[in-house]
C-alpha positions as CSV (number, residue, x, y, z in Angstrom):
1,X,-21.2,-8.1,-24.1
2,X,-19.4,-6.6,-21.1
3,X,-15.9,-5.5,-20.2
4,X,-14.0,-5.2,-17.0
5,X,-10.9,-3.0,-16.9
6,X,-8.5,-3.0,-14.0
7,X,-7.2,0.2,-12.6
8,X,-3.8,-0.8,-11.1
9,X,-2.4,1.0,-8.1
10,X,0.7,-1.0,-7.9
11,X,2.6,1.1,-5.3
12,X,-0.1,0.3,-2.7
13,X,-0.9,-3.2,-3.9
14,X,-4.5,-2.4,-4.8
15,X,-6.8,-2.5,-7.7
16,X,-9.9,-0.6,-8.8
17,X,-12.3,-1.6,-11.6
18,X,-14.2,-0.1,-14.5
19,X,-17.0,-2.4,-15.7
20,X,-19.8,-1.9,-18.2
21,X,-21.3,-2.5,-21.5
22,X,-21.5,-0.3,-24.7
23,X,-22.9,2.8,-23.1
24,X,-22.6,3.0,-19.4
25,X,-20.2,1.7,-16.7
26,X,-19.7,1.4,-12.9
27,X,-16.5,2.1,-11.1
28,X,-15.5,0.0,-8.0
29,X,-13.1,1.3,-5.3
30,X,-11.4,4.0,-7.4
31,X,-8.0,5.5,-6.4
32,X,-7.8,9.1,-5.4
33,X,-6.2,10.3,-8.7
34,X,-9.5,10.0,-10.6
35,X,-8.1,11.3,-13.9
36,X,-6.9,7.7,-14.7
37,X,-10.4,6.4,-14.3
38,X,-11.9,9.1,-16.4
39,X,-9.3,8.4,-19.1
40,X,-10.2,4.7,-19.0
41,X,-13.9,5.4,-19.5
42,X,-13.1,7.8,-22.3
43,X,-11.1,5.0,-24.1
44,X,-14.1,2.7,-23.8
45,X,-16.5,5.4,-24.9
46,X,-18.8,4.9,-21.9
47,X,-20.4,7.1,-19.3
48,X,-19.7,6.5,-15.7
49,X,-23.2,6.1,-14.2
50,X,-22.3,4.7,-10.8
51,X,-19.3,4.7,-8.4
52,X,-19.4,2.1,-5.6
53,X,-17.2,1.5,-2.5
54,X,-16.9,-2.0,-1.0
55,X,-16.0,-0.4,2.3
56,X,-14.6,2.7,4.0
57,X,-10.9,2.1,3.2
58,X,-8.2,2.0,5.7
59,X,-5.1,1.9,3.5
60,X,-5.7,4.7,0.9
61,X,-7.8,7.8,0.3
62,X,-10.6,7.1,-2.1
63,X,-11.4,9.1,-5.2
64,X,-14.9,7.8,-5.2
65,X,-16.7,10.9,-3.8
66,X,-14.9,13.3,-6.2
67,X,-15.4,11.0,-9.2
68,X,-19.1,10.9,-8.5
69,X,-19.3,14.6,-8.2
70,X,-17.3,15.2,-11.4
71,X,-19.2,12.7,-13.5
72,X,-22.6,13.1,-12.0
73,X,-22.7,9.4,-11.2
74,X,-24.6,7.9,-8.2
75,X,-22.3,7.2,-5.3
76,X,-23.0,3.9,-3.6
77,X,-21.6,3.2,-0.1
78,X,-22.5,0.4,2.3
79,X,-25.4,1.6,4.5
80,X,-23.6,0.6,7.6
81,X,-20.7,2.9,6.9
82,X,-20.6,6.1,8.9
83,X,-19.9,8.9,6.5
84,X,-20.6,12.6,6.6
85,X,-21.7,13.2,3.0
86,X,-24.7,12.3,0.9
87,X,-24.5,9.0,-0.8
88,X,-26.8,6.1,-1.9
89,X,-26.8,3.7,1.0
90,X,-26.4,0.1,-0.1
91,X,-28.0,-2.8,1.6
92,X,-27.6,-6.6,1.1
93,X,-29.5,-7.7,-2.0
94,X,-29.9,-4.3,-3.6
95,X,-29.7,-4.3,-7.3
96,X,-28.5,-1.5,-9.7
97,X,-28.7,-1.5,-13.4
98,X,-25.2,-1.0,-15.0
99,X,-26.1,-1.2,-18.8
100,X,-29.6,-2.2,-19.8
101,X,-28.6,-2.9,-23.4
102,X,-25.9,-5.3,-22.3
103,X,-28.1,-6.8,-19.6
104,X,-25.7,-5.9,-16.8
105,X,-26.8,-5.6,-13.2
106,X,-24.9,-5.1,-10.0
107,X,-26.1,-7.0,-6.9
108,X,-24.9,-6.1,-3.5
109,X,-23.8,-9.0,-1.2
110,X,-23.1,-8.2,2.5
111,X,-19.6,-9.6,3.3
112,X,-18.6,-8.4,6.7
113,X,-15.2,-9.2,8.0
114,X,-12.6,-6.8,6.7
115,X,-14.9,-4.1,8.2
116,X,-18.3,-4.6,9.8
117,X,-20.1,-3.0,6.9
118,X,-18.1,-4.5,4.1
119,X,-20.2,-5.2,0.9
120,X,-19.1,-7.1,-2.2
121,X,-20.9,-6.6,-5.6
122,X,-21.8,-9.3,-8.0
123,X,-21.8,-8.4,-11.7
124,X,-24.6,-10.2,-13.5
125,X,-25.1,-10.5,-17.2
126,X,-28.7,-11.4,-18.0
127,X,-29.2,-12.7,-14.5
128,X,-26.0,-14.9,-14.5
129,X,-23.0,-14.0,-12.2
130,X,-19.9,-13.4,-14.2
131,X,-17.7,-11.5,-11.6
132,X,-17.7,-10.5,-8.0
133,X,-15.9,-7.4,-6.8
134,X,-14.8,-8.6,-3.4
135,X,-12.9,-5.6,-2.0
136,X,-11.2,-6.7,1.2
137,X,-13.3,-9.8,1.7
138,X,-12.3,-12.9,-0.4
139,X,-8.8,-12.3,-1.9
140,X,-6.6,-14.4,-4.1
141,X,-5.7,-17.3,-1.8
142,X,-6.5,-15.3,1.4
143,X,-8.8,-12.7,2.9
144,X,-8.6,-9.1,4.0
145,X,-7.3,-8.6,7.5
146,X,-9.9,-8.2,10.2
147,X,-7.9,-6.1,12.7
148,X,-8.0,-2.6,11.2
149,X,-11.2,-1.3,12.8
150,X,-11.2,-2.0,16.5
151,X,-9.1,-4.5,18.5
152,X,-12.1,-5.7,20.4
153,X,-13.8,-6.6,17.2
154,X,-10.9,-8.5,15.6
155,X,-11.9,-12.1,16.4
156,X,-15.6,-11.5,15.6
157,X,-14.6,-10.0,12.3
158,X,-12.3,-12.9,11.6
159,X,-15.2,-15.3,12.1
160,X,-17.3,-13.0,9.8
161,X,-14.6,-13.3,7.1
162,X,-15.0,-17.0,7.2
163,X,-18.8,-16.8,6.9
164,X,-18.6,-14.3,4.2
165,X,-16.2,-16.4,2.1
166,X,-18.4,-19.4,2.6
167,X,-21.5,-17.4,1.6
168,X,-19.9,-16.4,-1.7
169,X,-18.7,-19.9,-2.4
170,X,-22.2,-21.3,-1.9
171,X,-24.1,-18.7,-3.8
172,X,-21.9,-18.0,-6.8
173,X,-21.0,-20.3,-9.8
174,X,-17.4,-21.7,-9.8
175,X,-16.5,-19.9,-12.9
176,X,-17.3,-16.4,-11.4
177,X,-14.3,-14.2,-11.6
178,X,-13.1,-13.0,-8.2
179,X,-12.0,-9.4,-8.5
180,X,-10.5,-8.1,-5.1
181,X,-9.3,-4.6,-4.3
182,X,-6.6,-5.7,-1.9
183,X,-4.1,-8.5,-2.0
184,X,-1.4,-7.5,-4.6
185,X,1.1,-6.3,-1.9
186,X,-1.4,-4.3,0.2
187,X,-1.0,-4.5,3.9
188,X,-4.8,-4.9,4.1
189,X,-4.3,-8.5,3.0
190,X,-4.0,-11.0,5.8
191,X,-1.6,-13.1,3.8
192,X,0.6,-13.2,0.7
193,X,-1.5,-13.7,-2.4
194,X,-0.1,-15.5,-5.4
195,X,-1.2,-14.8,-9.0
196,X,-3.2,-12.1,-10.6
197,X,-6.5,-13.7,-11.2
198,X,-8.8,-16.3,-9.7
199,X,-12.4,-17.7,-9.6
200,X,-14.7,-19.0,-7.0
201,X,-14.0,-22.6,-8.0
202,X,-10.2,-22.1,-7.7
203,X,-10.6,-20.5,-4.3
204,X,-12.7,-23.3,-3.1
205,X,-9.6,-25.6,-3.5
206,X,-6.9,-23.2,-2.2
207,X,-8.3,-20.5,0.1
208,X,-8.2,-21.4,3.8
209,X,-11.4,-19.5,4.4
210,X,-13.0,-22.2,2.2
211,X,-11.0,-25.3,3.1
212,X,-10.7,-25.0,6.9
213,X,-13.3,-25.0,9.7
214,X,-14.0,-21.6,11.3
215,X,-12.0,-22.2,14.5
216,X,-8.8,-23.4,12.8
217,X,-9.2,-20.7,10.2
218,X,-9.5,-17.9,12.8
219,X,-6.6,-19.2,14.9
220,X,-4.3,-19.3,11.8
221,X,-5.5,-15.9,10.6
222,X,-5.0,-14.1,13.9
223,X,-1.6,-15.7,14.4
224,X,-0.4,-14.5,11.0
225,X,-1.4,-10.8,11.3
226,X,1.5,-8.4,10.8
227,X,2.2,-4.8,11.8
228,X,-0.2,-2.2,10.6
229,X,1.2,0.9,8.7
230,X,0.9,3.9,11.0
231,X,-0.8,6.1,8.4
232,X,-3.8,3.7,8.3
233,X,-5.0,5.5,11.3
234,X,-5.6,8.6,9.2
235,X,-7.1,7.0,6.1
236,X,-10.5,5.8,7.5
237,X,-11.4,9.2,9.0
238,X,-10.4,11.0,5.8
239,X,-12.6,8.7,3.7
240,X,-15.5,9.0,6.2
241,X,-15.3,12.8,6.2
242,X,-15.1,13.1,2.4
243,X,-11.7,13.6,0.8
244,X,-10.9,16.9,-0.8
245,X,-10.1,17.1,-4.6
246,X,-6.6,16.3,-5.7
247,X,-4.1,19.0,-6.6
248,X,-1.3,17.6,-8.7
249,X,0.2,20.9,-9.9
250,X,4.0,21.2,-9.5
251,X,5.1,22.3,-6.0
252,X,7.1,25.4,-5.3
253,X,10.7,25.1,-6.4
254,X,13.2,24.9,-3.5
255,X,16.7,26.4,-4.0
256,X,19.8,25.3,-2.1
257,X,19.2,27.7,0.8
258,X,15.6,26.6,1.3
259,X,16.6,23.0,1.2
260,X,19.2,23.7,3.9
261,X,16.7,25.7,6.0
262,X,14.1,23.0,5.8
263,X,16.6,20.4,7.0
264,X,17.7,22.7,9.8
265,X,14.0,23.1,10.9
266,X,13.6,19.3,11.2
267,X,11.5,18.9,8.1
268,X,11.9,15.8,5.9
269,X,13.8,16.2,2.7
270,X,13.2,13.1,0.6
271,X,15.5,12.1,-2.2
272,X,13.5,10.0,-4.8
273,X,16.5,8.7,-6.7
274,X,17.4,5.0,-6.7
275,X,19.4,3.7,-3.7
276,X,22.6,3.2,-5.7
277,X,22.7,6.9,-6.8
278,X,21.8,8.0,-3.3
279,X,24.5,6.1,-1.6
280,X,27.0,7.5,-4.0
281,X,26.2,11.1,-3.2
282,X,23.3,13.0,-1.5
283,X,22.5,16.1,0.5
284,X,23.5,15.5,4.1
285,X,20.4,14.9,6.2
286,X,18.2,13.9,3.3
287,X,16.4,10.6,3.4
288,X,16.1,8.0,0.6
289,X,12.7,6.6,-0.5
290,X,13.0,5.3,-4.0
291,X,10.4,6.5,-6.4
292,X,10.3,3.1,-8.0
293,X,9.8,1.3,-4.7
294,X,6.8,1.3,-2.3
295,X,7.2,5.1,-1.9
296,X,3.8,5.9,-0.5
297,X,3.6,3.0,1.8
298,X,7.0,3.5,3.5
299,X,7.1,7.3,3.5
300,X,3.6,7.6,4.9
301,X,4.4,4.9,7.4
302,X,7.6,6.6,8.7
303,X,7.0,10.3,8.6
304,X,5.4,12.0,11.6
305,X,2.0,12.7,10.3
306,X,1.6,16.3,9.0
307,X,5.4,16.9,8.9
308,X,6.2,19.0,5.8
309,X,8.1,17.1,3.1
310,X,10.4,18.4,0.3
311,X,11.0,16.2,-2.7
312,X,14.2,15.9,-4.6
313,X,13.8,14.2,-8.0
314,X,15.9,13.5,-11.0
315,X,13.3,14.8,-13.4
316,X,9.9,16.6,-13.5
317,X,8.4,13.3,-14.6
318,X,9.8,11.5,-11.5
319,X,8.5,14.3,-9.3
320,X,5.0,14.2,-10.8
321,X,4.8,10.4,-10.4
322,X,5.8,10.7,-6.7
323,X,3.2,13.4,-6.1
324,X,0.5,11.1,-7.6
325,X,1.6,8.2,-5.3
326,X,1.6,10.4,-2.2
327,X,-1.8,11.9,-2.7
328,X,-3.2,8.4,-2.6
329,X,-2.2,8.2,1.1
330,X,-3.1,11.7,2.1
331,X,0.3,13.4,1.7
332,X,-1.5,16.1,-0.5
333,X,1.1,18.8,-1.2
334,X,4.9,18.7,-1.0
335,X,6.2,21.8,0.8
336,X,8.7,22.3,-2.0
337,X,10.7,20.4,-4.5
338,X,13.8,20.4,-6.7
339,X,14.8,18.4,-9.7
340,X,18.2,17.6,-11.3
341,X,21.4,16.3,-9.5
342,X,22.5,16.4,-5.9
343,X,25.3,18.7,-6.7
344,X,22.7,21.4,-7.4
345,X,20.8,20.8,-4.2
346,X,23.7,21.4,-1.7
347,X,24.9,24.9,-0.9
348,X,28.1,26.1,-2.4
349,X,31.1,24.7,-0.5
350,X,29.1,21.9,1.2
351,X,30.2,18.4,0.4
352,X,27.8,15.6,-0.5
353,X,27.4,12.8,1.9
354,X,27.7,9.1,1.0
355,X,27.9,5.7,2.4
356,X,29.1,2.3,1.1
357,X,26.9,-0.6,-0.2
358,X,27.7,-4.2,0.3
359,X,26.5,-7.8,-0.1
360,X,26.1,-10.6,2.5
361,X,29.4,-12.1,1.1
362,X,31.1,-8.8,2.1
363,X,29.5,-9.0,5.5
364,X,30.9,-12.5,6.0
365,X,34.4,-11.1,5.5
366,X,33.9,-8.5,8.3
367,X,33.2,-10.4,11.5
368,X,34.3,-9.2,14.9
369,X,34.0,-6.3,17.3
370,X,32.9,-2.9,16.0
371,X,30.4,-4.2,13.5
372,X,26.7,-4.0,14.2
373,X,24.3,-6.0,12.0
374,X,20.9,-4.4,12.0
375,X,17.9,-6.3,10.7
376,X,15.0,-3.9,9.7
377,X,12.6,-6.6,8.4
378,X,9.2,-7.0,10.1
379,X,8.7,-9.4,13.0
380,X,6.9,-12.0,10.7
381,X,10.0,-12.1,8.4
382,X,12.5,-12.5,11.2
383,X,10.5,-15.3,12.7
384,X,11.5,-17.4,9.7
385,X,15.2,-16.9,10.3
386,X,17.7,-14.2,11.2
387,X,21.5,-13.6,11.3
388,X,23.2,-14.8,14.4
389,X,24.0,-11.9,16.6
390,X,22.0,-9.3,14.7
391,X,20.0,-6.5,16.2
392,X,16.4,-6.3,15.3
393,X,14.6,-3.0,14.8
394,X,11.8,-3.0,12.1
395,X,12.2,-0.2,9.7
396,X,8.9,1.4,10.6
397,X,10.0,1.8,14.2
398,X,13.7,2.9,13.6
399,X,13.2,6.7,13.5
400,X,12.1,6.6,17.1
401,X,14.5,3.9,18.3
402,X,17.8,5.2,17.0
403,X,19.1,5.3,20.5
404,X,18.8,1.5,20.6
405,X,21.3,0.9,17.8
406,X,24.6,-0.1,19.4
407,X,27.8,1.9,18.8
408,X,30.0,0.9,16.0
409,X,29.7,0.6,12.2
410,X,26.2,-0.4,11.3
411,X,25.6,-2.9,8.5
412,X,21.9,-2.7,7.6
413,X,19.9,-5.5,5.9
414,X,16.4,-6.3,5.0
415,X,15.0,-8.9,2.6
416,X,16.1,-7.4,-0.7
417,X,17.8,-3.9,-0.3
418,X,15.1,-1.3,-0.5
419,X,14.2,-1.0,3.1
420,X,17.9,-1.3,4.1
421,X,18.5,1.7,1.9
422,X,15.8,3.7,3.7
423,X,17.1,2.7,7.1
424,X,20.7,3.5,6.0
425,X,19.7,7.0,5.0
426,X,17.9,7.5,8.4
427,X,21.1,6.4,10.2
428,X,23.4,8.4,7.9
429,X,21.2,11.5,8.6
430,X,21.7,10.8,12.3
431,X,25.5,10.8,11.9
432,X,26.0,7.0,12.1
433,X,28.7,5.1,10.2
434,X,26.6,2.9,8.0
435,X,26.9,0.2,5.3
436,X,23.8,-0.7,3.3
437,X,23.5,-4.4,2.5
438,X,22.0,-4.4,-0.9
439,X,21.4,-8.1,-1.3
440,X,18.7,-10.8,-1.1
441,X,18.5,-12.4,2.4
442,X,18.5,-15.7,0.7
443,X,22.2,-15.1,-0.1
444,X,23.2,-14.8,3.6
445,X,23.4,-18.5,4.3
446,X,25.1,-19.1,1.0
447,X,27.8,-16.6,2.0
448,X,28.5,-18.7,5.1
449,X,26.7,-16.6,7.7
450,X,24.9,-18.4,10.5
451,X,21.1,-18.3,10.3
452,X,19.1,-18.8,13.5
453,X,15.4,-19.4,14.1
454,X,13.4,-18.4,17.2
């Protein structure tokens, strides 16, 4: 008998895995906060004997090296990956015993495409494949994007993705479970994945890497690639160098004077509360990244890398959860933090800032001069339809393009409200008159607004 436990990293759209038998286990692509993995192994009563990476990750800082050091496990990394620490180099076809009593073996399968060295791992029970850990190769309904390593390699890697998917489909039984690391909201995915589980057989009927010829597949794949989060540029080097251990102890407490001083110095003060509470009242100059949204992705994407960040949270629990999210993308230690309510974060005598929220129906009632409609969705989203007359500045570029926002009251929208709230806080901090449209874009046409397509 064997088990496979999923280690969800929902904020980044990723998964790691713990798999094994009754005594020992292997961990695949662990997150940086390894205490979750150790706790999962303890619940199973197994020893982590091996930690494996499918590739040097571009979208998060791995916990693999530290987990191997803490547990004494062997650390398996594809042989072609250039790293600066000792590891067990993995080659195509290599086999490693996972649990002898359970008859479990891990077989390496070279699957270049997401990266040149990418390797998948087939879990075999008594010689029969039962699951394949596909990392950023074959995902649910799609594949990992091939453009994160080097622009000149992108087309070749896209062709390699097709070949790797075809190899897995040819070599593995249809009922083999496909267990990817990316594809649950991760920007490492080249397309939108549907569902939470799949098999080789199911992918044969639905995945374009398995249903289209290589030329048409590559053309479609490259045409659909979206923007790359800016912080990705720092993840690969951090993983290749060997990430430092995580420190999740509470940060220093910031009082009202320190918060004001950090804002005056141009540092980022981030309010983690939900967008409704933030709009109703917040420290002037602070920015709103909801703790319950894609905090790590968007904060790491927007903040100038290395800029100190102070966190404002409703509770110690919310602060701790945010710290955990941020270390996964290399924002290791907040400069300071405060918990409670915004009235306690502003200096005595200073009023809280606020701005209104609205719906697309409200926007339909405010046409005319003086109103600027700002669309902060990504290019791929706008390509499917946009509000007539709207200005388009994707959220991740807004902080350096504020001068492009026309004069007037700015009504900001995205696809659902979260990114509009972030953008509204950026504009509010810059002194603009802003209205956050907290509504689904699907409601715009129903409200009578004109939708255009390119």
